C-alpha positions as CSV (number, residue, x, y, z in Angstrom):
1,X,17.6,48.1,8.4
2,X,17.0,51.6,9.7
3,X,13.5,52.7,10.2
4,X,12.2,56.2,10.1
5,X,9.3,57.4,12.1
6,X,7.6,60.7,11.8
7,X,5.9,62.4,14.8
8,X,3.2,64.9,14.0
9,X,1.7,67.3,16.5
10,X,-1.8,66.3,17.5
11,X,-3.4,69.5,16.1
12,X,-1.8,68.8,12.7
13,X,-3.1,65.2,12.7
14,X,-6.5,66.6,13.6
15,X,-6.4,69.1,10.7
16,X,-6.1,66.2,8.2
17,X,-9.6,65.7,6.9
18,X,-9.6,62.0,7.3
19,X,-10.6,59.6,10.0
20,X,-7.7,59.2,12.4
21,X,-7.2,55.4,11.6
22,X,-6.8,56.2,7.8
23,X,-4.1,58.9,8.3
24,X,-1.0,56.6,8.6
25,X,-1.8,54.7,5.4
26,X,-2.8,57.8,3.5
27,X,0.5,59.5,4.5
28,X,2.4,56.5,3.2
29,X,0.6,56.6,-0.1
30,X,1.0,60.4,-0.5
31,X,4.8,60.1,0.3
32,X,5.2,57.2,-2.2
33,X,3.4,59.1,-5.0
34,X,5.4,62.3,-4.4
35,X,8.8,60.5,-4.1
36,X,8.0,58.6,-7.3
37,X,6.9,61.8,-9.1
38,X,10.1,63.5,-8.1
39,X,12.1,60.4,-9.3
40,X,13.5,59.9,-5.8
41,X,12.0,56.4,-5.7
42,X,11.5,53.9,-8.5
43,X,8.1,52.3,-9.2
44,X,8.8,49.1,-7.3
45,X,10.1,50.8,-4.1
46,X,7.3,53.5,-4.2
47,X,4.6,50.8,-4.4
48,X,6.3,49.0,-1.6
49,X,6.2,52.1,0.5
50,X,2.5,52.6,-0.4
51,X,1.9,48.9,0.5
52,X,0.1,48.4,-2.8
53,X,0.2,45.9,-5.6
54,X,1.7,46.9,-8.9
55,X,-1.8,47.4,-10.4
56,X,-3.1,49.3,-7.4
57,X,-0.2,51.7,-7.4
58,X,-0.5,52.1,-11.2
59,X,-4.1,53.1,-10.7
60,X,-3.2,55.5,-7.9
61,X,-0.6,57.2,-10.2
62,X,-3.3,57.5,-12.9
63,X,-5.8,59.0,-10.4
64,X,-3.1,61.5,-9.5
65,X,-2.4,62.2,-13.2
66,X,1.3,61.2,-12.8
67,X,2.8,59.6,-15.8
68,X,4.7,56.4,-15.3
69,X,8.4,56.7,-16.1
70,X,9.5,53.6,-18.0
71,X,13.2,53.0,-18.2
72,X,15.2,50.6,-20.3
73,X,15.7,48.3,-17.3
74,X,12.0,47.9,-16.8
75,X,11.6,47.3,-20.6
76,X,14.2,44.5,-20.5
77,X,12.4,42.8,-17.5
78,X,9.1,43.0,-19.4
79,X,10.7,41.5,-22.5
80,X,12.2,38.7,-20.5
81,X,8.8,38.0,-18.9
82,X,7.1,37.9,-22.3
83,X,9.7,35.5,-23.6
84,X,9.2,33.2,-20.6
85,X,5.5,33.2,-21.2
86,X,6.0,32.4,-24.9
87,X,8.2,29.5,-24.1
88,X,5.6,27.9,-21.8
């Protein structure tokens, strides 16, 4: 699987108003949120990029005031999950 790395000039990294050790994770979260917002990544892949649980990423989207798109495929998965729970 190809990996992508991004190199940033030191002065740009220094300009980010976060402790240095927090920058890589924050950039992953920011990228995940924006790609999701622009519908370039689905919810599952965006939360994977952000390295967050479903609930953590949902909360992050709420904090950013980004509405969750909910397509028919996700609805079908949720219905199947509910049906499995009912049959237990």
